[in-house]
C-alpha positions in Angstrom: 7.6 -33.2 4.8 9.9 -34.8 3.0 10.7 -34.0 -1.0 13.2 -35.1 -3.4 14.8 -34.0 -6.4 15.6 -37.5 -7.6 13.2 -40.4 -5.6 14.0 -43.0 -8.2 17.7 -43.5 -6.3 15.4 -44.1 -3.2 14.9 -47.3 -5.2 18.9 -48.2 -4.0 18.2 -48.0 -0.3 17.1 -51.9 -0.4 21.0 -52.8 -1.2 22.1 -51.5 2.4 18.9 -52.8 3.6 19.4 -56.5 2.8 23.3 -55.4 4.2 22.0 -54.4 7.6 19.8 -57.7 8.2 22.8 -59.9 7.0 25.0 -58.3 9.4 22.7 -58.7 12.3 21.3 -62.6 11.5 24.7 -64.2 10.4 26.5 -67.0 12.1 30.4 -66.1 12.4 32.6 -68.7 12.9 33.2 -69.6 17.1 36.1 -70.7 18.6 36.0 -72.1 21.9 38.7 -71.1 24.8 39.1 -73.9 27.6 39.3 -71.9 30.8 39.4 -73.9 33.9 37.3 -73.4 36.9 35.3 -70.7 34.3 32.5 -69.2 36.6 32.3 -66.8 33.9 27.8 -66.4 32.3 26.9 -66.1 28.3 26.8 -62.0 27.8 25.7 -61.1 23.4 27.1 -57.8 25.0 30.4 -57.4 22.7 29.0 -59.6 19.7 26.1 -56.5 20.2 28.6 -53.7 19.8 30.4 -55.5 17.2 27.9 -55.7 14.8 26.6 -52.3 16.1 30.3 -50.9 14.3 29.6 -53.2 11.5 26.3 -51.5 10.6 27.9 -47.9 11.1 29.5 -48.4 7.3 25.8 -49.5 5.4 24.7 -46.6 7.4 26.9 -44.8 5.7 26.1 -45.9 2.7 21.8 -45.1 3.4 23.0 -41.4 3.4 24.8 -40.8 0.5 22.6 -43.2 -1.3 19.4 -40.4 0.4 22.3 -37.2 -0.9 21.9 -38.6 -4.6 18.4 -38.7 -4.9 17.8 -34.6 -3.8 16.4 -33.9 -1.0 14.7 -30.8 -0.5 12.9 -28.0 2.3 9.7 -26.2 1.3 10.7 -22.2 1.5 9.0 -19.9 3.6 6.4 -18.5 2.1 7.2 -14.5 1.1 5.4 -11.5 1.2 5.4 -9.7 -2.1 4.3 -6.2 -3.1 1.2 -6.2 -5.5 2.1 -4.4 -8.8 -0.5 -1.3 -8.7 -0.1 -0.4 -13.1 -0.7 3.4 -13.2 -0.9 5.7 -15.9 0.3 9.0 -15.7 -2.0 11.6 -18.1 -0.2 14.2 -18.2 -3.0 17.2 -20.4 0.4 20.2 -22.2 -1.8 22.2 -24.0 -1.0 25.9 -23.8 -2.9 27.0 -21.6 0.1 24.5 -18.8 1.9 27.8 -19.3 -0.1 29.4 -17.2 0.9 30.5 -13.6 0.5 28.1 -11.0 2.0 28.9 -7.6 5.3 30.3 -8.8 6.0 28.8 -12.0 3.6 27.1 -14.2 0.9 24.3 -13.8 2.8 22.2 -15.9 5.5 22.0 -13.7 4.0 21.7 -10.1 1.8 18.8 -12.1 5.5 17.6 -13.1 7.2 17.7 -9.9 4.0 16.5 -7.8 4.5 13.6 -10.0 7.9 13.1 -9.2 7.2 13.6 -5.0 4.4 10.6 -5.7 6.8 8.0 -7.4 8.9 8.1 -4.9 6.5 7.1 -2.1 4.7 3.9 -4.8 7.7 2.0 -5.3 7.3 -1.0 -6.6 4.2 0.1 -9.1 4.6 0.4 -12.6 4.5 4.1 -14.7 3.7 5.2 -17.6 4.0 8.4 -18.6 1.2 10.1 -21.4 1.4 13.7 -23.1 -1.6 15.2 -24.6 -3.5 18.4 -26.4 -5.1 17.4 -29.8 -2.7 14.4 -30.4 -1.8 11.4 -28.0 2.0 10.4 -27.4 3.3 7.6 -25.0 6.5 9.5 -24.2 7.1 6.4 -21.4 5.9 3.0 -21.6 4.4 0.7 -18.1 7.8 0.2 -16.0 8.8 0.1 -12.2 12.4 2.2 -13.2 10.7 5.7 -12.5 14.1 7.8 -12.8 12.3 7.8 -17.0 9.2 9.8 -15.7 12.2 12.3 -13.6 13.7 12.8 -16.9 11.1 13.6 -19.3 9.5 17.1 -17.9 12.0 19.6 -20.1 10.5 17.2 -23.5 7.1 18.3 -23.8 6.7 21.2 -21.8 4.3 23.5 -23.3 6.5 26.4 -23.4 9.2 24.1 -26.4 9.5 26.1 -29.6 10.3 22.9 -31.1 6.7 21.1 -29.6 4.3 20.1 -32.5 1.3 22.6 -33.5 0.0 19.3 -32.2 -0.4 19.2 -29.1 -2.0 23.3 -28.5 -5.6 21.7 -27.5 -7.4 19.0 -25.4 -9.0 16.4 -26.3 -9.4 13.9 -23.8 -11.8 11.6 -24.7 -8.8 10.1 -26.7 -6.3 10.4 -24.8 -7.8 8.3 -22.4 -8.7 5.5 -25.0 -4.5 6.1 -25.6 -4.0 5.3 -22.0 -7.1 2.1 -21.6 -5.2 0.7 -24.9 -1.9 0.3 -22.8 -3.3 -0.7 -19.1 -5.5 -3.4 -20.7 -2.6 -4.5 -21.9 -1.5 -5.4 -19.1 -2.1 -9.0 -17.3 -0.8 -8.3 -13.8 -2.0 -6.2 -11.1 -4.9 -3.1 -10.6 -4.6 -0.4 -13.2 -5.6 3.3 -13.1 -4.9 6.4 -14.2 -4.2 9.9 -12.8 -5.4 12.6 -15.2 -4.1 16.3 -14.6 -6.2 18.7 -17.2 -6.4 22.3 -16.7 -9.5 23.0 -19.5 -12.7 21.6 -21.1 -12.7 18.9 -23.6 -15.1 19.2 -26.4 -14.6 15.2 -27.4 -16.8 14.3 -24.8 -20.0 15.5 -25.7 -23.4 13.9 -27.4 -22.6 10.9 -24.3 -19.0 10.7 -25.3 -17.9 10.8 -21.3 -20.7 8.3 -20.4 -19.2 5.6 -23.0 -16.2 6.4 -22.4 -16.4 5.9 -18.7 -18.0 2.8 -19.0 -15.4 1.5 -21.5 -12.7 2.4 -18.9 -15.3 1.1 -15.9 -15.6 -2.8 -17.8 -11.5 -2.7 -18.5 -11.2 -2.5 -13.9 -10.0 0.9 -14.8 -9.6 4.1 -12.4 -9.8 7.7 -13.1 -9.0 10.4 -10.9 -8.7 13.6 -12.5 -6.6 16.8 -11.2 -8.0 19.8 -12.4 -5.1 22.4 -12.5 -7.6 25.4 -13.7 -8.8 28.3 -11.7 -12.4 27.1 -13.1 -14.5 23.7 -12.1 -13.8 19.9 -13.3 -15.6 19.8 -16.1 -18.4 17.8 -15.7 -17.8 15.4 -18.5 -14.9 14.4 -16.6 -16.3 14.4 -13.7 -18.8 11.4 -15.1 -15.9 9.4 -16.1 -13.9 9.2 -12.6 -17.5 8.5 -10.9 -17.7 5.4 -13.3 -14.8 4.3 -12.6 -14.7 4.4 -8.4 -12.7 7.6 -9.2 -12.2 10.9 -7.6 -12.3 14.5 -8.8 -10.0 16.5 -7.2 -9.4 20.8 -7.5 -6.3 21.7 -6.4 -5.5 26.0 -5.6 -2.3 25.6 -5.2 1.0 23.6 -5.2 0.6 22.2 -1.4 -2.5 21.1 -2.4 -1.6 19.6 -4.8 1.0 17.6 -3.1 -2.0 16.9 -0.9 -3.8 14.8 -3.3 -1.6 12.8 -4.2 -0.8 11.6 -0.9 -4.8 11.3 -1.0 -5.2 9.0 -4.1 -1.5 6.9 -1.9 -4.3 6.4 0.5 -7.1 5.6 -1.3 -5.2 3.2 -3.1 -3.0 1.5 -0.7 -0.2 -1.2 -1.7 -1.6 -4.7 -1.0 0.8 -7.6 0.6 0.0 -11.2 -1.3 2.0 -13.7 0.2 4.1 -15.9 -2.5 4.0 -19.5 -2.1 7.8 -21.5 -0.7 10.0 -22.8 -3.6 11.5 -26.2 -2.9 15.1 -26.0 -1.6 17.9 -28.0 -1.6 18.5 -29.8 2.4 22.0 -31.5 1.5 22.9 -30.1 5.7 21.3 -32.2 8.3 22.3 -35.1 5.5 26.1 -34.6 5.3 26.7 -33.6 9.4 25.2 -37.7 10.2 27.7 -38.7 7.4 30.1 -37.1 8.8 28.6 -38.5 12.2 28.8 -41.7 11.2 31.7 -41.6 8.9 33.9 -40.7 12.0 32.6 -42.9 14.5 33.4 -45.7 11.9 36.8 -44.6 12.0 37.5 -44.7 15.9 35.3 -47.7 16.1 38.3 -48.5 13.4 41.0 -48.5 16.5 40.0 -51.2 19.1 36.5 -51.9 18.1 36.4 -54.4 14.9 35.5 -58.3 14.9 38.5 -60.8 14.7 38.1 -64.3 13.9 40.5 -64.8 16.7 
């Protein structure tokens, strides 16, 4: 299929069409040569050759008009990685300083998140810290370097940190993340919750209400409970209602495997994009150069003379 960006130029093709009719139908003056005893049969061969040569400038004009019309072709559809919006919701209460392997729960959680970023390139990541208060530390972005620089600033042992982060209010944090993800019109929505304690604001049916709200917002919650105690039932309920999972890693190695498992459960999807129109001047320019070259060669001997 041939497309043109300025198709109105094509109306000028009637000019070379009329010129072509004139070249092949006009009657030129003829001169009779007296030849005695001539037996040469009448022939129109050379007349047709001369008319063909005279047609070359007309064809060149037609090609120039096509070039001015802006010929285009449709580009090949490209494979594009479908975006996933992943909001990390990390508990920074005082209990996250407890030992987990050879470091603290917070340190190992952030280390596992950084490893997860490396094999989810192309997704949008956001980072939320919470305790009794919530702070969206990194907005959703495809630039993962901002998340990798975040761990020292909100470390639970940081003396400059506010006292508002000593407790654990998971419900408040999930609702804050829901507002962030709901503002994204493109891509899937995912919350990775990392916590180690109970949450008082999920009692009295609040867990079910929050879970249904997240589900209705097309948000899936994966909970990673980095403590020896069992995962609180309220948090498990939220994950179940949204179609997510609950993980209870007992050591840092298992924590890294949990993120690999989440990556498998939320595979990157590839979608085909529509081909875009691209300029397609090359074939027309090549034809124009060939016609011009042939006409220049014809001027050395193949041209009409009236005698």
